[in-house]
DRENDO-1510 file (C-alpha; in Angstrom, 1 decimal, always signed):
<recs>
REC; n; res; u; v; w
REC; 1; ASN; +133.9; +80.4; +108.5 .
REC; 2; HIS; +130.6; +82.1; +109.4 .
REC; 3; TYR; +128.9; +80.8; +106.2 .
REC; 4; GLY; +130.6; +77.5; +106.1 .
REC; 5; VAL; +132.2; +78.0; +102.7 .
REC; 6; THR; +135.7; +77.3; +101.4 .
REC; 7; PRO; +137.4; +80.2; +99.7 .
REC; 8; SER; +139.2; +79.8; +96.4 .
REC; 9; ARG; +142.3; +81.7; +95.2 .
REC; 10; ASN; +143.5; +82.7; +91.8 .
REC; 11; ASN; +146.9; +81.5; +90.6 .
REC; 12; PRO; +149.8; +83.9; +91.1 .
REC; 13; GLY; +150.2; +86.3; +88.2 .
REC; 14; GLU; +146.9; +85.4; +86.7 .
REC; 15; SER; +144.9; +88.5; +87.6 .
REC; 16; GLN; +142.3; +87.8; +84.9 .
REC; 17; GLU; +140.9; +85.0; +87.1 .
REC; 18; ASN; +139.4; +87.8; +89.3 .
REC; 19; GLY; +137.7; +89.3; +86.3 .
REC; 20; SER; +134.1; +88.7; +87.4 .
REC; 21; VAL; +134.8; +91.0; +90.4 .
REC; 22; GLU; +137.2; +93.4; +88.9 .
REC; 23; LYS; +135.1; +94.1; +85.8 .
REC; 24; SER; +132.1; +95.1; +87.8 .
REC; 25; ASN; +134.2; +97.4; +89.8 .
REC; 26; ASP; +135.7; +98.9; +86.6 .
REC; 27; LEU; +132.2; +99.4; +85.1 .
REC; 28; PHE; +131.0; +101.1; +88.3 .
REC; 29; LYS; +133.9; +103.6; +88.1 .
REC; 30; ILE; +133.2; +104.3; +84.4 .
REC; 31; THR; +129.6; +104.9; +85.2 .
REC; 32; VAL; +130.4; +107.3; +87.9 .
REC; 33; ASP; +132.8; +109.2; +85.6 .
REC; 34; GLN; +130.2; +109.4; +82.8 .
REC; 35; LEU; +127.5; +110.7; +85.2 .
REC; 36; LEU; +129.9; +113.3; +86.7 .
REC; 37; MET; +130.6; +114.6; +83.2 .
REC; 38; LEU; +126.9; +114.8; +82.5 .
REC; 39; ARG; +126.4; +116.6; +85.9 .
REC; 40; GLY; +128.8; +119.3; +84.7 .
REC; 41; SER; +130.7; +119.6; +87.9 .
REC; 42; ARG; +132.8; +117.2; +90.1 .
REC; 43; ASN; +132.4; +119.5; +93.2 .
REC; 44; PHE; +130.1; +118.5; +96.1 .
REC; 45; LYS; +129.1; +120.5; +99.1 .
REC; 46; ASN; +130.3; +117.9; +101.5 .
REC; 47; LEU; +131.1; +114.2; +101.8 .
REC; 48; ALA; +127.5; +113.2; +102.6 .
REC; 49; GLU; +126.3; +114.7; +99.3 .
REC; 50; TYR; +129.0; +112.7; +97.3 .
REC; 51; GLU; +128.1; +109.5; +99.2 .
REC; 52; GLU; +124.4; +110.0; +98.3 .
REC; 53; PHE; +125.4; +110.4; +94.6 .
REC; 54; LEU; +127.4; +107.2; +94.7 .
REC; 55; GLN; +124.4; +105.4; +96.4 .
REC; 56; GLN; +122.1; +106.5; +93.6 .
REC; 57; VAL; +124.6; +105.1; +91.0 .
REC; 58; GLN; +124.8; +101.8; +92.9 .
REC; 59; SER; +121.0; +101.5; +93.2 .
REC; 60; SER; +120.6; +102.2; +89.5 .
REC; 61; ARG; +123.1; +99.5; +88.6 .
REC; 62; ASN; +121.7; +97.0; +91.0 .
REC; 63; SER; +118.0; +97.5; +89.9 .
REC; 64; SER; +118.4; +94.9; +87.1 .
REC; 65; ARG; +119.6; +92.3; +89.6 .
REC; 66; LYS; +116.7; +92.4; +92.0 .
REC; 67; GLU; +115.1; +89.1; +90.7 .
REC; 68; GLU; +118.3; +87.1; +91.1 .
REC; 69; LEU; +118.9; +88.6; +94.5 .
REC; 70; ALA; +115.4; +87.7; +95.6 .
REC; 71; LEU; +116.3; +84.0; +94.8 .
REC; 72; GLU; +119.4; +84.1; +97.0 .
REC; 73; MET; +118.0; +86.0; +100.0 .
REC; 74; PRO; +116.2; +83.0; +101.6 .
REC; 75; LYS; +119.5; +81.1; +101.5 .
REC; 76; LEU; +121.6; +83.7; +103.3 .
REC; 77; LYS; +122.3; +83.4; +107.0 .
REC; 78; GLU; +122.2; +86.2; +109.6 .
REC; 79; LEU; +125.3; +88.4; +109.6 .
REC; 80; PRO; +128.0; +87.9; +112.2 .
REC; 81; ASN; +127.5; +89.8; +115.5 .
REC; 82; ASP; +130.8; +91.6; +115.1 .
REC; 83; LYS; +130.3; +95.1; +113.8 .
REC; 84; TRP; +132.3; +95.9; +110.7 .
REC; 85; SER; +132.9; +99.5; +112.0 .
REC; 86; THR; +134.5; +98.2; +115.3 .
REC; 87; PRO; +137.8; +100.0; +115.6 .
REC; 88; LYS; +141.2; +98.2; +115.9 .
REC; 89; ILE; +143.1; +99.3; +118.9 .
REC; 90; PHE; +146.9; +99.8; +118.8 .
REC; 91; PRO; +149.3; +101.1; +121.5 .
REC; 92; VAL; +151.5; +103.9; +120.2 .
REC; 93; ARG; +154.3; +106.0; +121.6 .
REC; 94; VAL; +154.9; +109.6; +120.5 .
REC; 95; SER; +158.4; +110.0; +119.0 .
REC; 96; PRO; +160.7; +113.0; +119.6 .
REC; 97; SER; +159.5; +114.4; +116.3 .
REC; 98; SER; +155.9; +114.4; +117.6 .
REC; 99; THR; +154.7; +111.6; +115.4 .
REC; 100; ILE; +153.1; +108.2; +115.9 .
REC; 101; GLN; +153.1; +105.2; +113.5 .
REC; 102; ILE; +149.8; +103.5; +112.6 .
REC; 103; ASP; +149.9; +100.8; +109.9 .
REC; 104; SER; +153.3; +102.1; +108.8 .
REC; 105; ILE; +151.9; +105.6; +108.2 .
REC; 106; PRO; +153.1; +108.5; +110.3 .
REC; 107; TYR; +150.6; +110.8; +112.0 .
REC; 108; SER; +151.5; +114.0; +113.9 .
REC; 109; VAL; +150.1; +114.8; +117.4 .
REC; 110; PRO; +150.6; +117.9; +119.5 .
REC; 111; SER; +154.2; +118.3; +120.7 .
REC; 112; ARG; +153.2; +118.3; +124.4 .
REC; 113; LEU; +152.6; +114.6; +124.0 .
REC; 114; ILE; +156.2; +113.6; +123.1 .
REC; 115; SER; +157.2; +110.4; +124.8 .
REC; 116; PHE; +153.6; +109.7; +126.0 .
REC; 117; ALA; +152.3; +106.1; +125.6 .
REC; 118; LEU; +148.8; +106.4; +123.9 .
REC; 119; MET; +146.1; +104.1; +122.5 .
REC; 120; ALA; +145.0; +104.6; +118.9 .
REC; 121; HIS; +141.5; +103.5; +118.0 .
REC; 122; VAL; +141.5; +103.0; +114.2 .
REC; 123; PHE; +138.2; +103.1; +112.4 .
REC; 124; TYR; +137.6; +102.7; +108.7 .
REC; 125; ASN; +137.6; +106.5; +108.1 .
REC; 126; LYS; +139.1; +108.0; +111.2 .
REC; 127; ILE; +141.5; +107.6; +114.1 .
REC; 128; LYS; +141.0; +108.6; +117.7 .
REC; 129; ILE; +143.9; +109.0; +120.1 .
REC; 130; TYR; +143.3; +108.2; +123.7 .
REC; 131; TYR; +145.3; +108.8; +126.9 .
REC; 132; GLY; +143.6; +106.6; +129.5 .
REC; 133; GLN; +139.9; +107.2; +129.0 .
REC; 134; LYS; +140.3; +110.7; +127.6 .
REC; 135; CYS; +140.1; +111.3; +123.8 .
REC; 136; LEU; +142.9; +113.7; +123.0 .
REC; 137; GLN; +142.6; +113.9; +119.2 .
REC; 138; GLU; +140.5; +112.8; +116.3 .
REC; 139; MET; +141.8; +112.8; +112.8 .
REC; 140; PRO; +140.9; +111.4; +109.3 .
REC; 141; LYS; +142.5; +108.1; +108.4 .
REC; 142; SER; +145.2; +108.7; +105.8 .
REC; 143; GLN; +144.9; +106.8; +102.5 .
REC; 144; GLY; +148.6; +106.0; +101.9 .
REC; 145; ALA; +150.0; +109.5; +102.6 .
REC; 146; GLU; +151.6; +110.9; +105.7 .
REC; 147; GLY; +149.0; +112.3; +108.2 .
REC; 148; ILE; +151.2; +115.2; +109.3 .
REC; 149; ASN; +149.5; +118.4; +110.5 .
REC; 150; TYR; +151.7; +121.4; +110.5 .
REC; 151; ARG; +149.8; +122.9; +113.4 .
REC; 152; HIS; +151.1; +120.2; +115.7 .
REC; 153; ILE; +154.8; +120.8; +115.0 .
REC; 154; ILE; +155.2; +124.5; +113.9 .
REC; 155; ASP; +155.7; +125.8; +117.4 .
REC; 156; SER; +158.7; +123.6; +118.1 .
REC; 157; LEU; +160.0; +123.9; +114.5 .
REC; 158; ILE; +160.0; +127.7; +114.6 .
REC; 159; ARG; +162.4; +127.5; +117.5 .
REC; 160; LYS; +164.9; +125.5; +115.4 .
REC; 161; PRO; +164.4; +126.8; +111.8 .
REC; 162; GLY; +167.6; +125.1; +110.7 .
REC; 163; ALA; +165.9; +121.7; +111.1 .
REC; 164; PHE; +163.4; +122.6; +108.4 .
REC; 165; ALA; +165.8; +121.8; +105.4 .
REC; 166; ASN; +166.2; +118.2; +106.4 .
REC; 167; TYR; +162.8; +117.6; +107.9 .
REC; 168; GLN; +161.5; +114.2; +106.9 .
REC; 169; TYR; +158.0; +115.3; +106.2 .
REC; 170; LYS; +158.8; +118.7; +104.7 .
REC; 171; GLU; +156.2; +118.4; +101.9 .
REC; 172; ALA; +153.4; +118.2; +104.6 .
REC; 173; LEU; +154.3; +121.8; +105.6 .
REC; 174; PHE; +153.0; +123.2; +102.4 .
REC; 175; PRO; +149.2; +123.0; +103.0 .
REC; 176; ARG; +148.4; +124.8; +99.8 .
REC; 177; LEU; +150.1; +125.7; +96.5 .
REC; 178; CYS; +150.3; +129.4; +97.6 .
REC; 179; PHE; +152.3; +128.4; +100.7 .
REC; 180; ARG; +154.8; +126.6; +98.4 .
REC; 181; GLN; +155.0; +129.6; +96.2 .
REC; 182; ALA; +155.6; +131.9; +99.2 .
REC; 183; TYR; +158.4; +129.6; +100.4 .
REC; 184; ASP; +160.2; +129.6; +97.0 .
REC; 185; ASP; +159.9; +133.4; +96.8 .
REC; 186; LEU; +161.3; +134.0; +100.3 .
REC; 187; ILE; +164.3; +131.6; +100.0 .
REC; 188; SER; +165.2; +133.1; +96.6 .
REC; 189; ASN; +166.2; +136.3; +98.5 .
REC; 190; SER; +167.8; +134.7; +101.5 .
REC; 191; LYS; +167.7; +131.0; +102.3 .
REC; 192; SER; +168.3; +131.2; +106.1 .
REC; 193; ARG; +166.1; +134.2; +106.6 .
REC; 194; GLY; +163.5; +133.0; +104.1 .
REC; 195; VAL; +163.0; +129.7; +106.0 .
REC; 196; LYS; +162.4; +131.5; +109.2 .
REC; 197; GLN; +159.9; +133.9; +107.5 .
REC; 198; TYR; +158.1; +131.0; +106.0 .
REC; 199; LEU; +157.8; +129.3; +109.4 .
REC; 200; GLU; +156.4; +132.5; +110.8 .
REC; 201; ILE; +153.8; +132.5; +108.0 .
REC; 202; LEU; +152.8; +128.9; +109.0 .
REC; 203; GLN; +152.5; +130.0; +112.6 .
REC; 204; LEU; +150.1; +132.8; +111.5 .
REC; 205; ALA; +148.1; +130.2; +109.6 .
REC; 206; LYS; +147.8; +128.1; +112.8 .
REC; 207; MET; +146.9; +131.1; +115.0 .
REC; 208; HIS; +144.6; +133.1; +112.7 .
REC; 209; GLY; +143.3; +130.6; +110.2 .
REC; 210; GLU; +144.8; +129.0; +107.1 .
REC; 211; GLN; +142.1; +130.5; +104.8 .
REC; 212; GLN; +142.9; +134.0; +105.9 .
REC; 213; VAL; +146.6; +133.6; +105.4 .
REC; 214; ALA; +146.1; +132.0; +102.1 .
REC; 215; ALA; +143.9; +134.9; +100.9 .
REC; 216; GLY; +146.6; +137.3; +102.1 .
REC; 217; LEU; +149.3; +135.5; +100.1 .
REC; 218; GLU; +147.2; +135.5; +96.9 .
REC; 219; LEU; +146.7; +139.2; +97.3 .
REC; 220; LEU; +150.4; +139.9; +97.8 .
REC; 221; PHE; +151.2; +137.7; +94.7 .
REC; 222; GLU; +148.7; +139.7; +92.6 .
REC; 223; GLN; +150.5; +142.9; +93.6 .
REC; 224; LYS; +154.0; +141.3; +93.1 .
REC; 225; ILE; +154.9; +142.0; +96.7 .
REC; 226; THR; +157.2; +139.6; +98.5 .
REC; 227; PRO; +155.0; +137.8; +101.1 .
REC; 228; ILE; +157.0; +138.6; +104.3 .
REC; 229; PRO; +155.1; +138.0; +107.6 .
REC; 230; GLU; +154.8; +141.7; +108.4 .
REC; 231; LYS; +152.9; +142.3; +105.1 .
REC; 232; ILE; +150.5; +139.4; +105.9 .
REC; 233; LYS; +149.8; +140.6; +109.4 .
REC; 234; LEU; +148.6; +143.9; +107.9 .
REC; 235; LEU; +146.1; +142.0; +105.8 .
REC; 236; LEU; +144.8; +139.7; +108.6 .
REC; 237; ASP; +142.7; +142.5; +110.2 .
REC; 238; LEU; +144.3; +141.7; +113.5 .
REC; 239; PRO; +143.3; +143.8; +116.5 .
REC; 240; VAL; +145.3; +147.0; +116.9 .
REC; 241; PRO; +147.3; +147.0; +120.1 .
REC; 242; VAL; +146.1; +149.6; +122.6 .
REC; 243; PRO; +148.8; +152.3; +122.9 .
REC; 244; TYR; +150.3; +153.1; +126.4 .
REC; 245; ILE; +149.4; +156.6; +127.4 .
REC; 246; LYS; +151.0; +158.2; +130.4 .
REC; 247; ILE; +149.3; +161.2; +132.0 .
REC; 248; ASP; +151.3; +163.1; +134.5 .
REC; 249; GLN; +149.8; +164.3; +137.7 .
REC; 250; PRO; +148.7; +167.9; +137.1 .
REC; 251; GLN; +150.3; +170.7; +139.1 .
REC; 252; LEU; +147.6; +172.6; +141.0 .
REC; 253; ALA; +149.7; +175.7; +141.2 .
REC; 254; ALA; +149.1; +176.3; +137.5 .
REC; 255; TYR; +145.4; +176.6; +138.2 .
REC; 256; ASP; +146.0; +179.0; +141.0 .
REC; 257; GLN; +147.9; +181.3; +138.7 .
REC; 258; LEU; +145.0; +181.1; +136.2 .
REC; 259; LEU; +142.6; +182.1; +138.9 .
REC; 260; CYS; +144.7; +185.0; +140.0 .
REC; 261; LYS; +144.8; +186.3; +136.4 .
REC; 262; GLU; +141.0; +186.0; +136.2 .
REC; 263; PHE; +140.4; +188.0; +139.4 .
REC; 264; ALA; +142.9; +190.7; +138.2 .
REC; 265; ALA; +141.0; +191.1; +134.9 .
</recs>
């Protein structure tokens, strides 16, 4: 509507009619894959570094189209005033399972917000949860998978460990492969006790850092030791509790006896 053009549509089931767009997208992905192989590593320090890499690929591919683009630029109108990054705002209510639904995808929030009516500001890459004017939580936008964070639900789940077996988003409670291995190892000895022990491990990850707990699990696996919570606590370098020391009131008569003996000598 902004440019005054009439869009066309391809016929149902005739995906090749979109070939001019899809092929360019396919070639871009092939180019990225080839350059990553030449680079020797697919790891990047952060998202910004990866985006810069993609921008360089895009600029290189578009360099041959500069003359054609220069012919079209004078014909283009100004962009609409609406910002493409303006968030969509949805009212959401926190369910008894401490989750909200955004675009048919569940996201977890702290259990203290159960039954609260909130507002979700959905950006292209993140979601902000507001209660009134206060932002309570910011989280990345999920790309098709559940946005469940075990830190939000572990405290309530550990009080009812029996609910873990039938928990709808159970797979989200294995943040790393070593956590899944720990769960399988624990329940192989005792299912009911193993579930409770695993939930205690998750709670340790929330309280003392997932990286620390994961490192402790890997060390126990190397030594072929069952990863029970007590063993992990010893590896977390937690502060040692100060022992309670009781000192009785001294009897002064004992000192009098010592003085008498000293004078006698």
